[in-house]
mmCIF file of the N, C-alpha and C atoms, coordinates in Angstrom:
data_MODEL
# 
_entry.id   MODEL 
# 
loop_
_atom_site.group_PDB 
_atom_site.id 
_atom_site.type_symbol 
_atom_site.label_atom_id 
_atom_site.label_alt_id 
_atom_site.label_comp_id 
_atom_site.label_asym_id 
_atom_site.label_entity_id 
_atom_site.label_seq_id 
_atom_site.pdbx_PDB_ins_code 
_atom_site.Cartn_x 
_atom_site.Cartn_y 
_atom_site.Cartn_z 
_atom_site.occupancy 
_atom_site.B_iso_or_equiv 
_atom_site.pdbx_formal_charge 
_atom_site.auth_seq_id 
_atom_site.auth_comp_id 
_atom_site.auth_asym_id 
_atom_site.auth_atom_id 
_atom_site.pdbx_PDB_model_num 
ATOM 1   N N  . MET A 1 1  ? 3.194   10.270 -13.279 1.00 0.00 ? 1  MET A N  1 
ATOM 2   C CA . MET A 1 1  ? 3.156   9.101  -13.655 1.00 0.00 ? 1  MET A CA 1 
ATOM 3   C C  . MET A 1 1  ? 1.598   8.157  -13.879 1.00 0.00 ? 1  MET A C  1 
ATOM 4   N N  . LEU A 1 2  ? 0.557   9.864  -13.293 1.00 0.00 ? 2  LEU A N  1 
ATOM 5   C CA . LEU A 1 2  ? -0.944  9.350  -13.536 1.00 0.00 ? 2  LEU A CA 1 
ATOM 6   C C  . LEU A 1 2  ? -1.592  8.704  -14.743 1.00 0.00 ? 2  LEU A C  1 
ATOM 7   N N  . GLY A 1 3  ? -0.490  9.706  -15.865 1.00 0.00 ? 3  GLY A N  1 
ATOM 8   C CA . GLY A 1 3  ? -0.846  9.555  -17.233 1.00 0.00 ? 3  GLY A CA 1 
ATOM 9   C C  . GLY A 1 3  ? -1.003  7.983  -17.631 1.00 0.00 ? 3  GLY A C  1 
ATOM 10  N N  . SER A 1 4  ? 0.530   7.664  -17.382 1.00 0.00 ? 4  SER A N  1 
ATOM 11  C CA . SER A 1 4  ? 0.944   6.209  -17.764 1.00 0.00 ? 4  SER A CA 1 
ATOM 12  C C  . SER A 1 4  ? 0.277   5.319  -17.463 1.00 0.00 ? 4  SER A C  1 
ATOM 13  N N  . PHE A 1 5  ? -0.121  5.822  -16.210 1.00 0.00 ? 5  PHE A N  1 
ATOM 14  C CA . PHE A 1 5  ? -0.404  4.496  -15.440 1.00 0.00 ? 5  PHE A CA 1 
ATOM 15  C C  . PHE A 1 5  ? -1.991  4.092  -16.089 1.00 0.00 ? 5  PHE A C  1 
ATOM 16  N N  . SER A 1 6  ? -2.771  5.321  -16.420 1.00 0.00 ? 6  SER A N  1 
ATOM 17  C CA . SER A 1 6  ? -4.114  5.328  -16.239 1.00 0.00 ? 6  SER A CA 1 
ATOM 18  C C  . SER A 1 6  ? -4.371  5.098  -18.144 1.00 0.00 ? 6  SER A C  1 
ATOM 19  N N  . PHE A 1 7  ? -3.128  5.030  -18.243 1.00 0.00 ? 7  PHE A N  1 
ATOM 20  C CA . PHE A 1 7  ? -2.900  4.670  -20.293 1.00 0.00 ? 7  PHE A CA 1 
ATOM 21  C C  . PHE A 1 7  ? -2.956  2.708  -19.716 1.00 0.00 ? 7  PHE A C  1 
ATOM 22  N N  . CYS A 1 8  ? -1.786  2.025  -19.213 1.00 0.00 ? 8  CYS A N  1 
ATOM 23  C CA . CYS A 1 8  ? -2.321  1.272  -19.104 1.00 0.00 ? 8  CYS A CA 1 
ATOM 24  C C  . CYS A 1 8  ? -3.327  0.076  -18.363 1.00 0.00 ? 8  CYS A C  1 
ATOM 25  N N  . TYR A 1 9  ? -3.889  1.040  -17.865 1.00 0.00 ? 9  TYR A N  1 
ATOM 26  C CA . TYR A 1 9  ? -5.050  0.842  -16.606 1.00 0.00 ? 9  TYR A CA 1 
ATOM 27  C C  . TYR A 1 9  ? -6.110  0.812  -17.618 1.00 0.00 ? 9  TYR A C  1 
ATOM 28  N N  . TYR A 1 10 ? -6.220  1.303  -19.264 1.00 0.00 ? 10 TYR A N  1 
ATOM 29  C CA . TYR A 1 10 ? -7.514  1.079  -19.848 1.00 0.00 ? 10 TYR A CA 1 
ATOM 30  C C  . TYR A 1 10 ? -7.300  0.503  -20.839 1.00 0.00 ? 10 TYR A C  1 
ATOM 31  N N  . PHE A 1 11 ? -5.645  0.889  -21.372 1.00 0.00 ? 11 PHE A N  1 
ATOM 32  C CA . PHE A 1 11 ? -5.452  0.015  -22.633 1.00 0.00 ? 11 PHE A CA 1 
ATOM 33  C C  . PHE A 1 11 ? -4.100  -1.245 -22.324 1.00 0.00 ? 11 PHE A C  1 
ATOM 34  N N  . GLY A 1 12 ? -4.351  -1.802 -21.431 1.00 0.00 ? 12 GLY A N  1 
ATOM 35  C CA . GLY A 1 12 ? -3.459  -2.801 -21.391 1.00 0.00 ? 12 GLY A CA 1 
ATOM 36  C C  . GLY A 1 12 ? -2.112  -2.539 -21.105 1.00 0.00 ? 12 GLY A C  1 
ATOM 37  N N  . ASN A 1 13 ? -1.250  -3.070 -20.842 1.00 0.00 ? 13 ASN A N  1 
ATOM 38  C CA . ASN A 1 13 ? 0.434   -3.044 -20.356 1.00 0.00 ? 13 ASN A CA 1 
ATOM 39  C C  . ASN A 1 13 ? 0.828   -2.094 -21.637 1.00 0.00 ? 13 ASN A C  1 
ATOM 40  N N  . VAL A 1 14 ? 2.093   -1.091 -20.964 1.00 0.00 ? 14 VAL A N  1 
ATOM 41  C CA . VAL A 1 14 ? 3.401   -0.646 -21.750 1.00 0.00 ? 14 VAL A CA 1 
ATOM 42  C C  . VAL A 1 14 ? 4.387   -0.667 -21.413 1.00 0.00 ? 14 VAL A C  1 
ATOM 43  N N  . HIS A 1 15 ? 4.914   -0.909 -22.748 1.00 0.00 ? 15 HIS A N  1 
ATOM 44  C CA . HIS A 1 15 ? 6.508   -1.052 -22.637 1.00 0.00 ? 15 HIS A CA 1 
ATOM 45  C C  . HIS A 1 15 ? 7.274   -0.055 -21.295 1.00 0.00 ? 15 HIS A C  1 
ATOM 46  N N  . VAL A 1 16 ? 8.045   -0.306 -21.084 1.00 0.00 ? 16 VAL A N  1 
ATOM 47  C CA . VAL A 1 16 ? 9.177   0.171  -19.768 1.00 0.00 ? 16 VAL A CA 1 
ATOM 48  C C  . VAL A 1 16 ? 9.348   0.963  -21.088 1.00 0.00 ? 16 VAL A C  1 
ATOM 49  N N  . ILE A 1 17 ? 9.888   1.290  -21.710 1.00 0.00 ? 17 ILE A N  1 
ATOM 50  C CA . ILE A 1 17 ? 10.880  2.044  -22.311 1.00 0.00 ? 17 ILE A CA 1 
ATOM 51  C C  . ILE A 1 17 ? 9.922   2.863  -22.254 1.00 0.00 ? 17 ILE A C  1 
ATOM 52  N N  . SER A 1 18 ? 8.612   2.826  -22.639 1.00 0.00 ? 18 SER A N  1 
ATOM 53  C CA . SER A 1 18 ? 7.771   3.800  -23.096 1.00 0.00 ? 18 SER A CA 1 
ATOM 54  C C  . SER A 1 18 ? 7.073   4.532  -21.421 1.00 0.00 ? 18 SER A C  1 
ATOM 55  N N  . MET A 1 19 ? 7.282   3.774  -20.199 1.00 0.00 ? 19 MET A N  1 
ATOM 56  C CA . MET A 1 19 ? 6.969   4.143  -19.210 1.00 0.00 ? 19 MET A CA 1 
ATOM 57  C C  . MET A 1 19 ? 8.100   5.377  -18.619 1.00 0.00 ? 19 MET A C  1 
ATOM 58  N N  . PHE A 1 20 ? 9.293   5.066  -19.337 1.00 0.00 ? 20 PHE A N  1 
ATOM 59  C CA . PHE A 1 20 ? 10.912  5.993  -18.994 1.00 0.00 ? 20 PHE A CA 1 
ATOM 60  C C  . PHE A 1 20 ? 10.732  6.719  -19.360 1.00 0.00 ? 20 PHE A C  1 
ATOM 61  N N  . PHE A 1 21 ? 10.179  6.867  -20.644 1.00 0.00 ? 21 PHE A N  1 
ATOM 62  C CA . PHE A 1 21 ? 9.480   8.101  -21.539 1.00 0.00 ? 21 PHE A CA 1 
ATOM 63  C C  . PHE A 1 21 ? 9.764   9.380  -20.715 1.00 0.00 ? 21 PHE A C  1 
ATOM 64  N N  . TRP A 1 22 ? 8.373   8.610  -20.608 1.00 0.00 ? 22 TRP A N  1 
ATOM 65  C CA . TRP A 1 22 ? 7.131   9.456  -20.256 1.00 0.00 ? 22 TRP A CA 1 
ATOM 66  C C  . TRP A 1 22 ? 7.504   10.030 -18.633 1.00 0.00 ? 22 TRP A C  1 
ATOM 67  N N  . ILE A 1 23 ? 7.894   9.235  -17.842 1.00 0.00 ? 23 ILE A N  1 
ATOM 68  C CA . ILE A 1 23 ? 8.829   10.185 -16.034 1.00 0.00 ? 23 ILE A CA 1 
ATOM 69  C C  . ILE A 1 23 ? 9.440   10.630 -16.727 1.00 0.00 ? 23 ILE A C  1 
ATOM 70  N N  . THR A 1 24 ? 10.657  10.468 -17.388 1.00 0.00 ? 24 THR A N  1 
ATOM 71  C CA . THR A 1 24 ? 11.437  11.632 -17.829 1.00 0.00 ? 24 THR A CA 1 
ATOM 72  C C  . THR A 1 24 ? 11.000  13.035 -18.329 1.00 0.00 ? 24 THR A C  1 
ATOM 73  N N  . PHE A 1 25 ? 10.148  12.578 -19.169 1.00 0.00 ? 25 PHE A N  1 
ATOM 74  C CA . PHE A 1 25 ? 9.609   14.006 -19.797 1.00 0.00 ? 25 PHE A CA 1 
ATOM 75  C C  . PHE A 1 25 ? 8.801   14.570 -19.086 1.00 0.00 ? 25 PHE A C  1 
ATOM 76  N N  . LYS A 1 26 ? 7.387   14.305 -17.905 1.00 0.00 ? 26 LYS A N  1 
ATOM 77  C CA . LYS A 1 26 ? 7.368   14.999 -17.002 1.00 0.00 ? 26 LYS A CA 1 
ATOM 78  C C  . LYS A 1 26 ? 8.882   15.392 -15.779 1.00 0.00 ? 26 LYS A C  1 
ATOM 79  N N  . LEU A 1 27 ? 9.316   14.662 -15.762 1.00 0.00 ? 27 LEU A N  1 
ATOM 80  C CA . LEU A 1 27 ? 10.475  15.567 -14.952 1.00 0.00 ? 27 LEU A CA 1 
ATOM 81  C C  . LEU A 1 27 ? 10.867  16.557 -15.446 1.00 0.00 ? 27 LEU A C  1 
ATOM 82  N N  . CYS A 1 28 ? 11.655  16.823 -16.514 1.00 0.00 ? 28 CYS A N  1 
ATOM 83  C CA . CYS A 1 28 ? 12.154  17.589 -16.841 1.00 0.00 ? 28 CYS A CA 1 
ATOM 84  C C  . CYS A 1 28 ? 11.348  18.782 -17.554 1.00 0.00 ? 28 CYS A C  1 
ATOM 85  N N  . GLN A 1 29 ? 9.816   18.209 -17.194 1.00 0.00 ? 29 GLN A N  1 
ATOM 86  C CA . GLN A 1 29 ? 8.988   19.351 -18.118 1.00 0.00 ? 29 GLN A CA 1 
ATOM 87  C C  . GLN A 1 29 ? 9.395   19.840 -16.534 1.00 0.00 ? 29 GLN A C  1 
ATOM 88  N N  . SER A 1 30 ? 8.692   19.054 -15.015 1.00 0.00 ? 30 SER A N  1 
ATOM 89  C CA . SER A 1 30 ? 9.172   20.053 -13.315 1.00 0.00 ? 30 SER A CA 1 
ATOM 90  C C  . SER A 1 30 ? 9.778   21.057 -13.734 1.00 0.00 ? 30 SER A C  1 
ATOM 91  N N  . ILE A 1 31 ? 11.184  20.319 -14.268 1.00 0.00 ? 31 ILE A N  1 
ATOM 92  C CA . ILE A 1 31 ? 12.597  20.997 -13.145 1.00 0.00 ? 31 ILE A CA 1 
ATOM 93  C C  . ILE A 1 31 ? 12.311  22.445 -14.611 1.00 0.00 ? 31 ILE A C  1 
ATOM 94  N N  . GLU A 1 32 ? 11.773  22.241 -15.472 1.00 0.00 ? 32 GLU A N  1 
ATOM 95  C CA . GLU A 1 32 ? 11.971  23.370 -16.307 1.00 0.00 ? 32 GLU A CA 1 
ATOM 96  C C  . GLU A 1 32 ? 10.959  24.471 -15.838 1.00 0.00 ? 32 GLU A C  1 
ATOM 97  N N  . ALA A 1 33 ? 10.148  24.500 -15.101 1.00 0.00 ? 33 ALA A N  1 
ATOM 98  C CA . ALA A 1 33 ? 8.650   25.034 -14.749 1.00 0.00 ? 33 ALA A CA 1 
ATOM 99  C C  . ALA A 1 33 ? 8.915   25.549 -13.248 1.00 0.00 ? 33 ALA A C  1 
ATOM 100 N N  . HIS A 1 34 ? 9.547   24.926 -12.951 1.00 0.00 ? 34 HIS A N  1 
ATOM 101 C CA . HIS A 1 34 ? 10.074  25.296 -11.667 1.00 0.00 ? 34 HIS A CA 1 
ATOM 102 C C  . HIS A 1 34 ? 11.538  26.036 -11.477 1.00 0.00 ? 34 HIS A C  1 
ATOM 103 N N  . SER A 1 35 ? 12.169  25.971 -12.326 1.00 0.00 ? 35 SER A N  1 
ATOM 104 C CA . SER A 1 35 ? 13.467  26.577 -12.468 1.00 0.00 ? 35 SER A CA 1 
ATOM 105 C C  . SER A 1 35 ? 13.100  27.841 -12.301 1.00 0.00 ? 35 SER A C  1 
ATOM 106 N N  . GLY A 1 36 ? 12.075  29.091 -13.211 1.00 0.00 ? 36 GLY A N  1 
ATOM 107 C CA . GLY A 1 36 ? 11.921  29.712 -13.710 1.00 0.00 ? 36 GLY A CA 1 
ATOM 108 C C  . GLY A 1 36 ? 12.570  30.612 -15.087 1.00 0.00 ? 36 GLY A C  1 
ATOM 109 N N  . TYR A 1 37 ? 13.279  29.649 -15.587 1.00 0.00 ? 37 TYR A N  1 
ATOM 110 C CA . TYR A 1 37 ? 14.292  29.882 -16.727 1.00 0.00 ? 37 TYR A CA 1 
ATOM 111 C C  . TYR A 1 37 ? 13.437  29.503 -18.017 1.00 0.00 ? 37 TYR A C  1 
ATOM 112 N N  . ASP A 1 38 ? 13.024  30.529 -18.750 1.00 0.00 ? 38 ASP A N  1 
ATOM 113 C CA . ASP A 1 38 ? 12.831  30.407 -19.720 1.00 0.00 ? 38 ASP A CA 1 
ATOM 114 C C  . ASP A 1 38 ? 14.043  29.540 -21.157 1.00 0.00 ? 38 ASP A C  1 
ATOM 115 N N  . ILE A 1 39 ? 14.127  27.936 -21.058 1.00 0.00 ? 39 ILE A N  1 
ATOM 116 C CA . ILE A 1 39 ? 15.084  27.538 -22.041 1.00 0.00 ? 39 ILE A CA 1 
ATOM 117 C C  . ILE A 1 39 ? 14.966  27.987 -23.141 1.00 0.00 ? 39 ILE A C  1 
ATOM 118 N N  . PRO A 1 40 ? 15.946  27.938 -24.245 1.00 0.00 ? 40 PRO A N  1 
ATOM 119 C CA . PRO A 1 40 ? 15.414  28.181 -25.931 1.00 0.00 ? 40 PRO A CA 1 
ATOM 120 C C  . PRO A 1 40 ? 15.229  26.632 -26.132 1.00 0.00 ? 40 PRO A C  1 
ATOM 121 N N  . PHE A 1 41 ? 15.648  25.892 -25.631 1.00 0.00 ? 41 PHE A N  1 
ATOM 122 C CA . PHE A 1 41 ? 15.122  24.464 -26.634 1.00 0.00 ? 41 PHE A CA 1 
ATOM 123 C C  . PHE A 1 41 ? 14.252  23.555 -25.628 1.00 0.00 ? 41 PHE A C  1 
ATOM 124 N N  . SER A 1 42 ? 13.084  24.760 -24.720 1.00 0.00 ? 42 SER A N  1 
ATOM 125 C CA . SER A 1 42 ? 12.391  23.496 -24.479 1.00 0.00 ? 42 SER A CA 1 
ATOM 126 C C  . SER A 1 42 ? 10.932  23.432 -25.094 1.00 0.00 ? 42 SER A C  1 
ATOM 127 N N  . ILE A 1 43 ? 10.114  22.152 -24.668 1.00 0.00 ? 43 ILE A N  1 
ATOM 128 C CA . ILE A 1 43 ? 8.914   22.123 -25.827 1.00 0.00 ? 43 ILE A CA 1 
ATOM 129 C C  . ILE A 1 43 ? 7.763   23.011 -25.734 1.00 0.00 ? 43 ILE A C  1 
ATOM 130 N N  . ASN A 1 44 ? 7.931   24.174 -25.022 1.00 0.00 ? 44 ASN A N  1 
ATOM 131 C CA . ASN A 1 44 ? 7.326   25.513 -25.354 1.00 0.00 ? 44 ASN A CA 1 
ATOM 132 C C  . ASN A 1 44 ? 7.268   26.672 -26.680 1.00 0.00 ? 44 ASN A C  1 
ATOM 133 N N  . CYS A 1 45 ? 9.023   25.679 -26.887 1.00 0.00 ? 45 CYS A N  1 
ATOM 134 C CA . CYS A 1 45 ? 9.338   26.650 -28.532 1.00 0.00 ? 45 CYS A CA 1 
ATOM 135 C C  . CYS A 1 45 ? 8.986   25.786 -30.007 1.00 0.00 ? 45 CYS A C  1 
ATOM 136 N N  . PHE A 1 46 ? 8.033   24.565 -29.202 1.00 0.00 ? 46 PHE A N  1 
ATOM 137 C CA . PHE A 1 46 ? 7.750   23.597 -30.189 1.00 0.00 ? 46 PHE A CA 1 
ATOM 138 C C  . PHE A 1 46 ? 6.372   23.132 -30.169 1.00 0.00 ? 46 PHE A C  1 
ATOM 139 N N  . PHE A 1 47 ? 5.789   23.457 -28.764 1.00 0.00 ? 47 PHE A N  1 
ATOM 140 C CA . PHE A 1 47 ? 4.519   23.057 -28.729 1.00 0.00 ? 47 PHE A CA 1 
ATOM 141 C C  . PHE A 1 47 ? 3.598   24.817 -27.988 1.00 0.00 ? 47 PHE A C  1 
ATOM 142 N N  . PRO A 1 48 ? 3.372   25.702 -28.951 1.00 0.00 ? 48 PRO A N  1 
ATOM 143 C CA . PRO A 1 48 ? 2.682   26.970 -28.913 1.00 0.00 ? 48 PRO A CA 1 
ATOM 144 C C  . PRO A 1 48 ? 1.762   27.156 -27.361 1.00 0.00 ? 48 PRO A C  1 
ATOM 145 N N  . LEU A 1 49 ? 0.952   25.462 -27.286 1.00 0.00 ? 49 LEU A N  1 
ATOM 146 C CA . LEU A 1 49 ? 0.086   25.229 -26.225 1.00 0.00 ? 49 LEU A CA 1 
ATOM 147 C C  . LEU A 1 49 ? 0.025   25.015 -24.771 1.00 0.00 ? 49 LEU A C  1 
ATOM 148 N N  . SER A 1 50 ? 1.798   24.552 -24.058 1.00 0.00 ? 50 SER A N  1 
ATOM 149 C CA . SER A 1 50 ? 2.804   24.433 -23.645 1.00 0.00 ? 50 SER A CA 1 
ATOM 150 C C  . SER A 1 50 ? 2.643   25.431 -22.398 1.00 0.00 ? 50 SER A C  1 
ATOM 151 N N  . ALA A 1 51 ? 2.523   24.933 -21.672 1.00 0.00 ? 51 ALA A N  1 
ATOM 152 C CA . ALA A 1 51 ? 2.845   26.299 -20.507 1.00 0.00 ? 51 ALA A CA 1 
ATOM 153 C C  . ALA A 1 51 ? 4.067   26.557 -19.851 1.00 0.00 ? 51 ALA A C  1 
ATOM 154 N N  . ASN A 1 52 ? 4.168   27.435 -19.903 1.00 0.00 ? 52 ASN A N  1 
ATOM 155 C CA . ASN A 1 52 ? 6.223   27.966 -20.134 1.00 0.00 ? 52 ASN A CA 1 
ATOM 156 C C  . ASN A 1 52 ? 6.395   28.525 -18.359 1.00 0.00 ? 52 ASN A C  1 
ATOM 157 N N  . PRO A 1 53 ? 7.215   28.701 -18.170 1.00 0.00 ? 53 PRO A N  1 
ATOM 158 C CA . PRO A 1 53 ? 7.988   29.165 -16.978 1.00 0.00 ? 53 PRO A CA 1 
ATOM 159 C C  . PRO A 1 53 ? 7.114   30.475 -16.025 1.00 0.00 ? 53 PRO A C  1 
ATOM 160 N N  . ASP A 1 54 ? 6.828   31.721 -16.378 1.00 0.00 ? 54 ASP A N  1 
ATOM 161 C CA . ASP A 1 54 ? 6.248   32.141 -16.232 1.00 0.00 ? 54 ASP A CA 1 
ATOM 162 C C  . ASP A 1 54 ? 4.602   31.859 -16.311 1.00 0.00 ? 54 ASP A C  1 
ATOM 163 N N  . HIS A 1 55 ? 3.842   31.345 -17.458 1.00 0.00 ? 55 HIS A N  1 
ATOM 164 C CA . HIS A 1 55 ? 2.730   30.533 -16.694 1.00 0.00 ? 55 HIS A CA 1 
ATOM 165 C C  . HIS A 1 55 ? 2.841   29.893 -15.266 1.00 0.00 ? 55 HIS A C  1 
ATOM 166 N N  . HIS A 1 56 ? 3.765   29.041 -15.129 1.00 0.00 ? 56 HIS A N  1 
ATOM 167 C CA . HIS A 1 56 ? 3.963   28.566 -14.098 1.00 0.00 ? 56 HIS A CA 1 
ATOM 168 C C  . HIS A 1 56 ? 3.687   29.625 -12.258 1.00 0.00 ? 56 HIS A C  1 
ATOM 169 N N  . ASP A 1 57 ? 5.399   30.635 -13.213 1.00 0.00 ? 57 ASP A N  1 
ATOM 170 C CA . ASP A 1 57 ? 5.133   31.507 -11.657 1.00 0.00 ? 57 ASP A CA 1 
ATOM 171 C C  . ASP A 1 57 ? 4.066   32.106 -11.366 1.00 0.00 ? 57 ASP A C  1 
ATOM 172 N N  . TYR A 1 58 ? 3.228   32.620 -12.368 1.00 0.00 ? 58 TYR A N  1 
ATOM 173 C CA . TYR A 1 58 ? 2.401   33.283 -11.654 1.00 0.00 ? 58 TYR A CA 1 
ATOM 174 C C  . TYR A 1 58 ? 1.116   32.613 -11.108 1.00 0.00 ? 58 TYR A C  1 
ATOM 175 N N  . HIS A 1 59 ? 1.696   31.156 -11.056 1.00 0.00 ? 59 HIS A N  1 
ATOM 176 C CA . HIS A 1 59 ? 0.275   30.326 -10.772 1.00 0.00 ? 59 HIS A CA 1 
ATOM 177 C C  . HIS A 1 59 ? 0.762   30.118 -9.127  1.00 0.00 ? 59 HIS A C  1 
ATOM 178 N N  . HIS A 1 60 ? 2.240   30.273 -8.944  1.00 0.00 ? 60 HIS A N  1 
ATOM 179 C CA . HIS A 1 60 ? 2.738   30.381 -7.542  1.00 0.00 ? 60 HIS A CA 1 
ATOM 180 C C  . HIS A 1 60 ? 2.588   31.527 -6.399  1.00 0.00 ? 60 HIS A C  1 
ATOM 181 N N  . MET A 1 61 ? 2.585   32.785 -8.025  1.00 0.00 ? 61 MET A N  1 
ATOM 182 C CA . MET A 1 61 ? 2.513   34.309 -7.172  1.00 0.00 ? 61 MET A CA 1 
ATOM 183 C C  . MET A 1 61 ? 1.084   34.270 -6.171  1.00 0.00 ? 61 MET A C  1 
ATOM 184 N N  . ALA A 1 62 ? -0.128  33.842 -7.981  1.00 0.00 ? 62 ALA A N  1 
ATOM 185 C CA . ALA A 1 62 ? -1.070  34.173 -6.786  1.00 0.00 ? 62 ALA A CA 1 
ATOM 186 C C  . ALA A 1 62 ? -2.570  32.966 -6.191  1.00 0.00 ? 62 ALA A C  1 
ATOM 187 N N  . PHE A 1 63 ? -1.837  31.690 -6.914  1.00 0.00 ? 63 PHE A N  1 
ATOM 188 C CA . PHE A 1 63 ? -2.446  31.140 -5.885  1.00 0.00 ? 63 PHE A CA 1 
ATOM 189 C C  . PHE A 1 63 ? -4.169  30.917 -6.682  1.00 0.00 ? 63 PHE A C  1 
ATOM 190 N N  . VAL A 1 64 ? -4.581  31.241 -7.639  1.00 0.00 ? 64 VAL A N  1 
ATOM 191 C CA . VAL A 1 64 ? -5.839  31.253 -8.257  1.00 0.00 ? 64 VAL A CA 1 
ATOM 192 C C  . VAL A 1 64 ? -6.763  31.717 -8.832  1.00 0.00 ? 64 VAL A C  1 
ATOM 193 N N  . SER A 1 65 ? -5.506  31.244 -10.140 1.00 0.00 ? 65 SER A N  1 
ATOM 194 C CA . SER A 1 65 ? -5.112  30.688 -11.081 1.00 0.00 ? 65 SER A CA 1 
ATOM 195 C C  . SER A 1 65 ? -4.120  30.095 -11.648 1.00 0.00 ? 65 SER A C  1 
ATOM 196 N N  . ASN A 1 66 ? -3.988  29.421 -13.070 1.00 0.00 ? 66 ASN A N  1 
ATOM 197 C CA . ASN A 1 66 ? -3.046  28.949 -14.152 1.00 0.00 ? 66 ASN A CA 1 
ATOM 198 C C  . ASN A 1 66 ? -3.085  27.413 -13.391 1.00 0.00 ? 66 ASN A C  1 
ATOM 199 N N  . PHE A 1 67 ? -3.878  26.921 -13.278 1.00 0.00 ? 67 PHE A N  1 
ATOM 200 C CA . PHE A 1 67 ? -3.974  25.745 -12.993 1.00 0.00 ? 67 PHE A CA 1 
ATOM 201 C C  . PHE A 1 67 ? -3.671  24.312 -13.996 1.00 0.00 ? 67 PHE A C  1 
ATOM 202 N N  . ALA A 1 68 ? -3.415  24.693 -15.110 1.00 0.00 ? 68 ALA A N  1 
ATOM 203 C CA . ALA A 1 68 ? -2.844  23.612 -15.588 1.00 0.00 ? 68 ALA A CA 1 
ATOM 204 C C  . ALA A 1 68 ? -1.332  23.238 -15.264 1.00 0.00 ? 68 ALA A C  1 
ATOM 205 N N  . SER A 1 69 ? -1.532  22.001 -15.592 1.00 0.00 ? 69 SER A N  1 
ATOM 206 C CA . SER A 1 69 ? 0.274   21.917 -15.141 1.00 0.00 ? 69 SER A CA 1 
ATOM 207 C C  . SER A 1 69 ? 1.516   21.686 -16.165 1.00 0.00 ? 69 SER A C  1 
ATOM 208 N N  . SER A 1 70 ? 0.711   21.699 -17.864 1.00 0.00 ? 70 SER A N  1 
ATOM 209 C CA . SER A 1 70 ? 1.387   21.267 -18.360 1.00 0.00 ? 70 SER A CA 1 
ATOM 210 C C  . SER A 1 70 ? 0.884   21.539 -20.145 1.00 0.00 ? 70 SER A C  1 
ATOM 211 N N  . PHE A 1 71 ? -0.293  21.712 -19.923 1.00 0.00 ? 71 PHE A N  1 
ATOM 212 C CA . PHE A 1 71 ? -1.399  22.492 -21.467 1.00 0.00 ? 71 PHE A CA 1 
ATOM 213 C C  . PHE A 1 71 ? -1.760  23.662 -20.879 1.00 0.00 ? 71 PHE A C  1 
ATOM 214 N N  . ILE A 1 72 ? -2.082  25.066 -21.265 1.00 0.00 ? 72 ILE A N  1 
ATOM 215 C CA . ILE A 1 72 ? -2.599  25.895 -20.738 1.00 0.00 ? 72 ILE A CA 1 
ATOM 216 C C  . ILE A 1 72 ? -3.969  26.130 -21.749 1.00 0.00 ? 72 ILE A C  1 
ATOM 217 N N  . VAL A 1 73 ? -4.655  25.398 -22.288 1.00 0.00 ? 73 VAL A N  1 
ATOM 218 C CA . VAL A 1 73 ? -5.103  24.564 -23.306 1.00 0.00 ? 73 VAL A CA 1 
ATOM 219 C C  . VAL A 1 73 ? -6.533  24.923 -22.351 1.00 0.00 ? 73 VAL A C  1 
ATOM 220 N N  . TRP A 1 74 ? -6.331  24.118 -21.274 1.00 0.00 ? 74 TRP A N  1 
ATOM 221 C CA . TRP A 1 74 ? -7.366  23.838 -19.675 1.00 0.00 ? 74 TRP A CA 1 
ATOM 222 C C  . TRP A 1 74 ? -7.533  25.022 -19.053 1.00 0.00 ? 74 TRP A C  1 
ATOM 223 N N  . ASP A 1 75 ? -6.638  26.114 -19.130 1.00 0.00 ? 75 ASP A N  1 
ATOM 224 C CA . ASP A 1 75 ? -6.668  27.209 -18.251 1.00 0.00 ? 75 ASP A CA 1 
ATOM 225 C C  . ASP A 1 75 ? -7.355  28.194 -19.598 1.00 0.00 ? 75 ASP A C  1 
ATOM 226 N N  . ARG A 1 76 ? -7.452  28.179 -20.662 1.00 0.00 ? 76 ARG A N  1 
ATOM 227 C CA . ARG A 1 76 ? -7.947  28.959 -21.704 1.00 0.00 ? 76 ARG A CA 1 
ATOM 228 C C  . ARG A 1 76 ? -9.706  28.554 -21.565 1.00 0.00 ? 76 ARG A C  1 
ATOM 229 N N  . LEU A 1 77 ? -9.913  27.011 -21.677 1.00 0.00 ? 77 LEU A N  1 
ATOM 230 C CA . LEU A 1 77 ? -11.153 26.466 -21.603 1.00 0.00 ? 77 LEU A CA 1 
ATOM 231 C C  . LEU A 1 77 ? -12.358 26.808 -20.562 1.00 0.00 ? 77 LEU A C  1 
ATOM 232 N N  . ILE A 1 78 ? -11.522 26.587 -19.432 1.00 0.00 ? 78 ILE A N  1 
ATOM 233 C CA . ILE A 1 78 ? -12.503 26.806 -18.174 1.00 0.00 ? 78 ILE A CA 1 
ATOM 234 C C  . ILE A 1 78 ? -12.452 28.126 -17.549 1.00 0.00 ? 78 ILE A C  1 
ATOM 235 N N  . GLY A 1 79 ? -11.636 28.812 -18.041 1.00 0.00 ? 79 GLY A N  1 
ATOM 236 C CA . GLY A 1 79 ? -11.281 30.651 -17.988 1.00 0.00 ? 79 GLY A CA 1 
ATOM 237 C C  . GLY A 1 79 ? -10.359 31.344 -16.367 1.00 0.00 ? 79 GLY A C  1 
ATOM 238 N N  . THR A 1 80 ? -9.591  29.803 -16.440 1.00 0.00 ? 80 THR A N  1 
ATOM 239 C CA . THR A 1 80 ? -9.197  30.198 -14.919 1.00 0.00 ? 80 THR A CA 1 
ATOM 240 C C  . THR A 1 80 ? -8.055  30.352 -15.687 1.00 0.00 ? 80 THR A C  1 
ATOM 241 N N  . GLY A 1 81 ? -6.843  31.014 -16.541 1.00 0.00 ? 81 GLY A N  1 
ATOM 242 C CA . GLY A 1 81 ? -6.418  31.821 -16.526 1.00 0.00 ? 81 GLY A CA 1 
ATOM 243 C C  . GLY A 1 81 ? -6.300  32.894 -17.528 1.00 0.00 ? 81 GLY A C  1 
ATOM 244 N N  . ALA A 1 82 ? -7.531  33.632 -16.777 1.00 0.00 ? 82 ALA A N  1 
ATOM 245 C CA . ALA A 1 82 ? -8.081  34.792 -17.051 1.00 0.00 ? 82 ALA A CA 1 
ATOM 246 C C  . ALA A 1 82 ? -6.806  35.751 -16.863 1.00 0.00 ? 82 ALA A C  1 
ATOM 247 N N  . LYS A 1 83 ? -6.400  35.998 -15.899 1.00 0.00 ? 83 LYS A N  1 
ATOM 248 C CA . LYS A 1 83 ? -5.949  36.922 -14.976 1.00 0.00 ? 83 LYS A CA 1 
ATOM 249 C C  . LYS A 1 83 ? -4.349  36.698 -15.463 1.00 0.00 ? 83 LYS A C  1 
ATOM 250 N N  . TYR A 1 84 ? -4.368  36.030 -15.623 1.00 0.00 ? 84 TYR A N  1 
ATOM 251 C CA . TYR A 1 84 ? -2.755  35.663 -16.299 1.00 0.00 ? 84 TYR A CA 1 
ATOM 252 C C  . TYR A 1 84 ? -2.474  36.640 -17.667 1.00 0.00 ? 84 TYR A C  1 
# 
């Protein structure tokens, strides 16, 4: 929700449908990441830079890397995804 609230703060009001879409998208992504299953029709199939459930499981196993919640770009740029 922080993303949509930040967008509202910097660019003005956002339509309520956009807010509901964003919250629904993030909830579905969180459920998928914590389920541990690689769902065949998930966003990982369409956008290769998004974090998959294996990436997130390794974060919970080691707690020393893979800090990106949605996109693995930040882990690659900062170097926190090297152990994965």
